[in-house]
Backbone atoms as SQL, in Angstrom:
CREATE TABLE atoms (id INTEGER PRIMARY KEY, chain TEXT, resi INTEGER, resn TEXT, atom TEXT, x REAL, y REAL, z REAL);
INSERT INTO atoms VALUES
  (1, 'A', 1, 'MET', 'N', -24.984, -1.871, -108.254),
  (2, 'A', 1, 'MET', 'CA', -24.466, -1.032, -106.918),
  (3, 'A', 1, 'MET', 'C', -23.619, -1.821, -106.092),
  (4, 'A', 2, 'ILE', 'N', -24.182, -2.921, -105.949),
  (5, 'A', 2, 'ILE', 'CA', -23.747, -4.140, -104.810),
  (6, 'A', 2, 'ILE', 'C', -21.994, -4.484, -104.694),
  (7, 'A', 3, 'VAL', 'N', -22.421, -5.219, -106.486),
  (8, 'A', 3, 'VAL', 'CA', -21.233, -5.770, -106.882),
  (9, 'A', 3, 'VAL', 'C', -20.010, -4.915, -107.157),
  (10, 'A', 4, 'HIS', 'N', -20.109, -3.053, -107.358),
  (11, 'A', 4, 'HIS', 'CA', -19.219, -2.104, -107.500),
  (12, 'A', 4, 'HIS', 'C', -19.084, -2.134, -106.319),
  (13, 'A', 5, 'GLU', 'N', -19.012, -1.708, -105.483),
  (14, 'A', 5, 'GLU', 'CA', -19.013, -1.109, -104.005),
  (15, 'A', 5, 'GLU', 'C', -17.475, -2.859, -103.510),
  (16, 'A', 6, 'LEU', 'N', -18.498, -3.587, -103.673),
  (17, 'A', 6, 'LEU', 'CA', -18.056, -5.186, -103.404),
  (18, 'A', 6, 'LEU', 'C', -16.440, -5.698, -103.706),
  (19, 'A', 7, 'ALA', 'N', -16.389, -4.737, -105.988),
  (20, 'A', 7, 'ALA', 'CA', -15.010, -4.864, -106.460),
  (21, 'A', 7, 'ALA', 'C', -14.001, -3.236, -106.021),
  (22, 'A', 8, 'GLU', 'N', -14.905, -2.720, -105.382),
  (23, 'A', 8, 'GLU', 'CA', -13.859, -1.343, -105.144),
  (24, 'A', 8, 'GLU', 'C', -13.047, -2.217, -103.261),
  (25, 'A', 9, 'PHE', 'N', -13.835, -2.647, -102.341),
  (26, 'A', 9, 'PHE', 'CA', -13.256, -3.349, -101.381),
  (27, 'A', 9, 'PHE', 'C', -12.212, -4.407, -101.876),
  (28, 'A', 10, 'GLY', 'N', -12.585, -5.294, -102.701),
  (29, 'A', 10, 'GLY', 'CA', -11.736, -6.218, -103.853),
  (30, 'A', 10, 'GLY', 'C', -9.525, -5.580, -103.606),
  (31, 'A', 11, 'ASP', 'N', -10.586, -4.576, -104.387),
  (32, 'A', 11, 'ASP', 'CA', -8.858, -3.382, -104.259),
  (33, 'A', 11, 'ASP', 'C', -8.288, -3.065, -103.316),
  (34, 'A', 12, 'VAL', 'N', -9.077, -2.835, -102.565),
  (35, 'A', 12, 'VAL', 'CA', -8.541, -2.274, -100.807),
  (36, 'A', 12, 'VAL', 'C', -7.409, -3.333, -100.656),
  (37, 'A', 13, 'ILE', 'N', -8.770, -4.525, -100.351),
  (38, 'A', 13, 'ILE', 'CA', -7.722, -5.627, -99.935),
  (39, 'A', 13, 'ILE', 'C', -6.163, -5.945, -100.667),
  (40, 'A', 14, 'VAL', 'N', -6.927, -5.948, -101.595),
  (41, 'A', 14, 'VAL', 'CA', -5.321, -6.489, -102.769),
  (42, 'A', 14, 'VAL', 'C', -4.193, -5.361, -102.293),
  (43, 'A', 15, 'GLY', 'N', -4.767, -3.683, -102.544),
  (44, 'A', 15, 'GLY', 'CA', -3.821, -3.184, -102.230),
  (45, 'A', 15, 'GLY', 'C', -3.243, -3.570, -100.470),
  (46, 'A', 16, 'LEU', 'N', -4.144, -3.380, -99.287),
  (47, 'A', 16, 'LEU', 'CA', -3.057, -3.932, -98.108),
  (48, 'A', 16, 'LEU', 'C', -2.636, -5.185, -98.182),
  (49, 'A', 17, 'LEU', 'N', -3.103, -6.109, -98.942),
  (50, 'A', 17, 'LEU', 'CA', -2.452, -7.479, -98.322),
  (51, 'A', 17, 'LEU', 'C', -0.567, -6.867, -99.556),
  (52, 'A', 18, 'GLY', 'N', -0.194, -6.665, -100.370),
  (53, 'A', 18, 'GLY', 'CA', 0.784, -5.750, -100.949),
  (54, 'A', 18, 'GLY', 'C', 1.076, -5.126, -100.304),
  (55, 'A', 19, 'GLU', 'N', 1.236, -3.855, -98.871),
  (56, 'A', 19, 'GLU', 'CA', 1.807, -3.017, -98.535),
  (57, 'A', 19, 'GLU', 'C', 2.556, -3.959, -97.137),
  (58, 'A', 20, 'LEU', 'N', 1.704, -4.796, -96.586),
  (59, 'A', 20, 'LEU', 'CA', 1.832, -5.655, -95.539),
  (60, 'A', 20, 'LEU', 'C', 3.029, -6.283, -95.814),
  (61, 'A', 21, 'ARG', 'N', 3.354, -6.765, -97.139),
  (62, 'A', 21, 'ARG', 'CA', 4.603, -7.506, -97.219),
  (63, 'A', 21, 'ARG', 'C', 5.582, -6.720, -97.354),
  (64, 'A', 22, 'ARG', 'N', 5.010, -5.220, -98.212),
  (65, 'A', 22, 'ARG', 'CA', 6.059, -4.801, -97.910),
  (66, 'A', 22, 'ARG', 'C', 7.244, -3.819, -96.782),
  (67, 'A', 23, 'THR', 'N', 5.929, -3.817, -95.780),
  (68, 'A', 23, 'THR', 'CA', 5.764, -3.104, -94.208),
  (69, 'A', 23, 'THR', 'C', 6.249, -3.730, -93.475),
  (70, 'A', 24, 'PRO', 'N', 7.003, -4.146, -92.764),
  (71, 'A', 24, 'PRO', 'CA', 7.146, -4.847, -91.256),
  (72, 'A', 24, 'PRO', 'C', 6.169, -4.156, -90.407),
  (73, 'A', 25, 'LEU', 'N', 6.320, -2.956, -90.705),
  (74, 'A', 25, 'LEU', 'CA', 5.954, -2.775, -89.150),
  (75, 'A', 25, 'LEU', 'C', 3.967, -2.308, -89.320),
  (76, 'A', 26, 'LEU', 'N', 3.839, -2.098, -90.184),
  (77, 'A', 26, 'LEU', 'CA', 2.561, -2.613, -90.821),
  (78, 'A', 26, 'LEU', 'C', 1.913, -3.408, -90.717),
  (79, 'A', 27, 'ALA', 'N', 2.727, -4.525, -90.932),
  (80, 'A', 27, 'ALA', 'CA', 2.314, -6.077, -91.089),
  (81, 'A', 27, 'ALA', 'C', 2.186, -6.323, -89.385),
  (82, 'A', 28, 'THR', 'N', 3.148, -5.919, -87.767),
  (83, 'A', 28, 'THR', 'CA', 3.384, -6.134, -86.982),
  (84, 'A', 28, 'THR', 'C', 1.903, -5.799, -86.663),
  (85, 'A', 29, 'ALA', 'N', 1.296, -4.105, -86.276),
  (86, 'A', 29, 'ALA', 'CA', 0.923, -3.781, -86.213),
  (87, 'A', 29, 'ALA', 'C', -0.014, -4.495, -86.860),
  (88, 'A', 30, 'MET', 'N', -1.171, -4.270, -87.245),
  (89, 'A', 30, 'MET', 'CA', -2.135, -5.090, -87.900),
  (90, 'A', 30, 'MET', 'C', -2.558, -6.510, -86.939),
  (91, 'A', 31, 'GLU', 'N', -0.927, -7.259, -87.203),
  (92, 'A', 31, 'GLU', 'CA', -0.937, -8.373, -86.601),
  (93, 'A', 31, 'GLU', 'C', -1.614, -8.278, -85.158),
  (94, 'A', 32, 'GLU', 'N', -1.289, -7.215, -84.137),
  (95, 'A', 32, 'GLU', 'CA', -1.378, -7.170, -82.974),
  (96, 'A', 32, 'GLU', 'C', -2.409, -6.734, -82.376),
  (97, 'A', 33, 'HIS', 'N', -2.884, -5.754, -83.464),
  (98, 'A', 33, 'HIS', 'CA', -4.428, -4.752, -83.140),
  (99, 'A', 33, 'HIS', 'C', -5.715, -4.822, -84.305),
  (100, 'A', 34, 'PHE', 'N', -5.563, -6.062, -84.871),
  (101, 'A', 34, 'PHE', 'CA', -6.251, -6.918, -85.305),
  (102, 'A', 34, 'PHE', 'C', -6.104, -8.213, -85.799),
  (103, 'A', 35, 'ILE', 'N', -5.584, -8.525, -86.197),
  (104, 'A', 35, 'ILE', 'CA', -5.807, -10.505, -86.334),
  (105, 'A', 35, 'ILE', 'C', -5.634, -10.892, -85.077),
  (106, 'A', 36, 'ALA', 'N', -4.945, -10.164, -84.522),
  (107, 'A', 36, 'ALA', 'CA', -4.274, -11.351, -82.796),
  (108, 'A', 36, 'ALA', 'C', -5.887, -11.469, -82.508),
  (109, 'A', 37, 'SER', 'N', -6.898, -10.049, -82.529),
  (110, 'A', 37, 'SER', 'CA', -8.407, -9.862, -81.642),
  (111, 'A', 37, 'SER', 'C', -9.316, -11.110, -81.734),
  (112, 'A', 38, 'ARG', 'N', -8.834, -11.166, -83.422),
  (113, 'A', 38, 'ARG', 'CA', -10.469, -11.871, -84.508),
  (114, 'A', 38, 'ARG', 'C', -9.468, -13.229, -83.966),
  (115, 'A', 39, 'ARG', 'N', -8.379, -13.962, -84.473),
  (116, 'A', 39, 'ARG', 'CA', -7.884, -15.500, -83.956),
  (117, 'A', 39, 'ARG', 'C', -8.346, -15.844, -82.739),
  (118, 'A', 40, 'ALA', 'N', -7.955, -14.789, -81.949),
  (119, 'A', 40, 'ALA', 'CA', -8.930, -15.305, -80.225),
  (120, 'A', 40, 'ALA', 'C', -10.077, -15.506, -80.554),
  (121, 'A', 41, 'ALA', 'N', -10.829, -14.672, -80.604),
  (122, 'A', 41, 'ALA', 'CA', -12.419, -14.780, -80.466),
  (123, 'A', 41, 'ALA', 'C', -12.608, -16.555, -81.721),
  (124, 'A', 42, 'VAL', 'N', -12.655, -16.754, -82.921),
  (125, 'A', 42, 'VAL', 'CA', -12.731, -17.678, -83.817),
  (126, 'A', 42, 'VAL', 'C', -12.544, -18.857, -82.752),
  (127, 'A', 43, 'THR', 'N', -10.949, -19.019, -82.199),
  (128, 'A', 43, 'THR', 'CA', -10.187, -19.370, -81.403),
  (129, 'A', 43, 'THR', 'C', -11.502, -20.337, -80.561),
  (130, 'A', 44, 'SER', 'N', -11.674, -19.233, -79.110),
  (131, 'A', 44, 'SER', 'CA', -12.673, -19.852, -78.549),
  (132, 'A', 44, 'SER', 'C', -14.339, -19.880, -79.046),
  (133, 'A', 45, 'VAL', 'N', -14.300, -19.706, -80.417),
  (134, 'A', 45, 'VAL', 'CA', -16.089, -20.589, -80.133),
  (135, 'A', 45, 'VAL', 'C', -15.102, -21.871, -80.926),
  (136, 'A', 46, 'PHE', 'N', -14.419, -22.153, -81.466),
  (137, 'A', 46, 'PHE', 'CA', -14.142, -23.804, -81.781),
  (138, 'A', 46, 'PHE', 'C', -13.684, -24.282, -80.788),
  (139, 'A', 47, 'GLU', 'N', -12.572, -23.650, -79.231),
  (140, 'A', 47, 'GLU', 'CA', -12.552, -24.735, -79.058),
  (141, 'A', 47, 'GLU', 'C', -13.908, -24.275, -77.582),
  (142, 'A', 48, 'ARG', 'N', -15.062, -23.978, -77.564),
  (143, 'A', 48, 'ARG', 'CA', -16.226, -24.532, -76.830),
  (144, 'A', 48, 'ARG', 'C', -17.112, -25.599, -77.415),
  (145, 'A', 49, 'ALA', 'N', -17.488, -24.998, -79.113),
  (146, 'A', 49, 'ALA', 'CA', -17.708, -26.768, -79.608),
  (147, 'A', 49, 'ALA', 'C', -17.070, -27.516, -79.154),
  (148, 'A', 50, 'ARG', 'N', -15.757, -27.904, -79.338),
  (149, 'A', 50, 'ARG', 'CA', -14.790, -28.821, -79.078),
  (150, 'A', 50, 'ARG', 'C', -15.222, -29.435, -77.970),
  (151, 'A', 51, 'ASP', 'N', -15.385, -28.732, -77.006),
  (152, 'A', 51, 'ASP', 'CA', -15.395, -28.849, -75.364),
  (153, 'A', 51, 'ASP', 'C', -17.228, -29.809, -75.491),
  (154, 'A', 52, 'ARG', 'N', -18.049, -29.302, -76.559),
  (155, 'A', 52, 'ARG', 'CA', -18.982, -29.939, -76.241),
  (156, 'A', 52, 'ARG', 'C', -19.569, -31.301, -77.397),
  (157, 'A', 53, 'GLY', 'N', -18.786, -31.281, -78.001),
  (158, 'A', 53, 'GLY', 'CA', -18.241, -32.715, -78.588),
  (159, 'A', 53, 'GLY', 'C', -18.589, -32.474, -80.160),
  (160, 'A', 54, 'GLU', 'N', -18.939, -31.228, -80.520),
  (161, 'A', 54, 'GLU', 'CA', -20.174, -30.958, -81.896),
  (162, 'A', 54, 'GLU', 'C', -18.737, -30.627, -83.421),
  (163, 'A', 55, 'LEU', 'N', -17.641, -30.921, -82.240),
  (164, 'A', 55, 'LEU', 'CA', -16.555, -31.253, -84.324),
  (165, 'A', 55, 'LEU', 'C', -16.360, -32.713, -85.159),
  (166, 'A', 56, 'THR', 'N', -15.899, -32.799, -86.045),
  (167, 'A', 56, 'THR', 'CA', -16.267, -33.486, -86.650),
  (168, 'A', 56, 'THR', 'C', -14.853, -34.096, -86.635),
  (169, 'A', 57, 'ARG', 'N', -14.429, -34.821, -87.010),
  (170, 'A', 57, 'ARG', 'CA', -13.161, -35.210, -87.137),
  (171, 'A', 57, 'ARG', 'C', -12.262, -34.631, -88.116),
  (172, 'A', 58, 'ARG', 'N', -12.720, -34.313, -89.422),
  (173, 'A', 58, 'ARG', 'CA', -12.505, -33.918, -90.967),
  (174, 'A', 58, 'ARG', 'C', -12.267, -32.252, -90.126),
  (175, 'A', 59, 'LEU', 'N', -13.314, -31.387, -89.621),
  (176, 'A', 59, 'LEU', 'CA', -13.391, -29.840, -89.566),
  (177, 'A', 59, 'LEU', 'C', -11.692, -30.000, -88.609),
  (178, 'A', 60, 'VAL', 'N', -12.067, -31.159, -87.014),
  (179, 'A', 60, 'VAL', 'CA', -10.455, -30.931, -86.545),
  (180, 'A', 60, 'VAL', 'C', -9.290, -31.465, -87.029),
  (181, 'A', 61, 'ASP', 'N', -9.446, -31.932, -87.953),
  (182, 'A', 61, 'ASP', 'CA', -7.950, -32.069, -89.344),
  (183, 'A', 61, 'ASP', 'C', -7.454, -30.117, -90.176),
  (184, 'A', 62, 'TYR', 'N', -9.049, -29.883, -90.474),
  (185, 'A', 62, 'TYR', 'CA', -8.267, -29.094, -91.735),
  (186, 'A', 62, 'TYR', 'C', -8.561, -28.254, -90.882),
  (187, 'A', 63, 'VAL', 'N', -9.267, -27.422, -89.759),
  (188, 'A', 63, 'VAL', 'CA', -9.471, -26.037, -89.550),
  (189, 'A', 63, 'VAL', 'C', -8.965, -26.257, -87.768),
  (190, 'A', 64, 'ILE', 'N', -9.487, -26.912, -86.516),
  (191, 'A', 64, 'ILE', 'CA', -8.952, -26.740, -85.503),
  (192, 'A', 64, 'ILE', 'C', -7.384, -27.215, -85.841),
  (193, 'A', 65, 'MET', 'N', -6.122, -27.519, -85.712),
  (194, 'A', 65, 'MET', 'CA', -5.447, -28.501, -85.808),
  (195, 'A', 65, 'MET', 'C', -4.850, -27.324, -86.305),
  (196, 'A', 66, 'PRO', 'N', -4.595, -26.131, -87.171),
  (197, 'A', 66, 'PRO', 'CA', -3.865, -25.388, -88.239),
  (198, 'A', 66, 'PRO', 'C', -4.160, -23.596, -87.600),
  (199, 'A', 67, 'LEU', 'N', -4.574, -24.015, -86.659),
  (200, 'A', 67, 'LEU', 'CA', -4.846, -22.923, -85.754),
  (201, 'A', 67, 'LEU', 'C', -4.483, -23.068, -84.217),
  (202, 'A', 68, 'GLY', 'N', -3.829, -24.243, -84.493),
  (203, 'A', 68, 'GLY', 'CA', -2.678, -24.395, -83.358),
  (204, 'A', 68, 'GLY', 'C', -4.102, -24.682, -81.939),
  (205, 'A', 69, 'ILE', 'N', -5.280, -24.958, -81.942),
  (206, 'A', 69, 'ILE', 'CA', -6.246, -25.615, -81.126),
  (207, 'A', 69, 'ILE', 'C', -5.874, -27.157, -80.648),
  (208, 'A', 70, 'PRO', 'N', -5.749, -26.941, -79.593),
  (209, 'A', 70, 'PRO', 'CA', -5.445, -28.893, -79.530),
  (210, 'A', 70, 'PRO', 'C', -7.015, -29.200, -79.571),
  (211, 'A', 71, 'ALA', 'N', -6.625, -30.823, -80.146),
  (212, 'A', 71, 'ALA', 'CA', -7.753, -31.567, -80.907),
  (213, 'A', 71, 'ALA', 'C', -8.975, -31.925, -79.364),
  (214, 'A', 72, 'HIS', 'N', -8.463, -32.104, -78.218),
  (215, 'A', 72, 'HIS', 'CA', -8.782, -32.474, -76.815),
  (216, 'A', 72, 'HIS', 'C', -8.968, -31.470, -75.913),
  (217, 'A', 73, 'PRO', 'N', -10.285, -30.841, -75.238),
  (218, 'A', 73, 'PRO', 'CA', -9.826, -30.427, -74.292),
  (219, 'A', 73, 'PRO', 'C', -9.599, -30.985, -72.593),
  (220, 'A', 74, 'ALA', 'N', -7.998, -29.811, -71.995),
  (221, 'A', 74, 'ALA', 'CA', -7.292, -29.680, -71.353),
  (222, 'A', 74, 'ALA', 'C', -7.884, -30.464, -70.059),
  (223, 'A', 75, 'ARG', 'N', -6.429, -31.965, -69.764),
  (224, 'A', 75, 'ARG', 'CA', -7.795, -32.138, -68.219),
  (225, 'A', 75, 'ARG', 'C', -6.706, -31.403, -67.332),
  (226, 'A', 76, 'GLU', 'N', -8.123, -31.810, -66.652),
  (227, 'A', 76, 'GLU', 'CA', -7.084, -31.245, -65.185),
  (228, 'A', 76, 'GLU', 'C', -6.583, -31.996, -64.628),
  (229, 'A', 77, 'PRO', 'N', -6.057, -31.659, -63.995),
  (230, 'A', 77, 'PRO', 'CA', -4.546, -32.739, -63.455),
  (231, 'A', 77, 'PRO', 'C', -4.964, -33.884, -61.857),
  (232, 'A', 78, 'ASP', 'N', -4.681, -35.110, -61.447),
  (233, 'A', 78, 'ASP', 'CA', -5.145, -35.193, -60.581),
  (234, 'A', 78, 'ASP', 'C', -5.005, -35.097, -59.499),
  (235, 'A', 79, 'SER', 'N', -5.659, -35.213, -58.768),
  (236, 'A', 79, 'SER', 'CA', -4.852, -34.608, -57.137),
  (237, 'A', 79, 'SER', 'C', -5.227, -35.633, -56.343),
  (238, 'A', 80, 'GLY', 'N', -5.672, -36.157, -56.506),
  (239, 'A', 80, 'GLY', 'CA', -5.354, -38.219, -55.319),
  (240, 'A', 80, 'GLY', 'C', -6.493, -37.731, -54.925),
  (241, 'A', 81, 'ALA', 'N', -7.283, -36.909, -54.118),
  (242, 'A', 81, 'ALA', 'CA', -8.160, -36.908, -53.767),
  (243, 'A', 81, 'ALA', 'C', -8.711, -37.238, -54.021),
  (244, 'A', 82, 'ARG', 'N', -9.792, -38.358, -53.005),
  (245, 'A', 82, 'ARG', 'CA', -11.248, -39.418, -53.209),
  (246, 'A', 82, 'ARG', 'C', -12.311, -38.619, -52.549);
């Protein structure tokens, strides 16, 4: 039963992907209302892991950098005060 449901879901995804290629307005809406928020959530998870030093070099090279997340946390500018 679950295999049948997954197969139907796969057909929906294939159809959606095809329609996204043919319909720029749909692609833009999908990016703005669905993909962008999920990308931001995933980016946040990886940034926190990076800041805690939990990422391996391989993960940084193959996942973090392609997402556009800096490999090292941004440093605060030095105010010169001591």
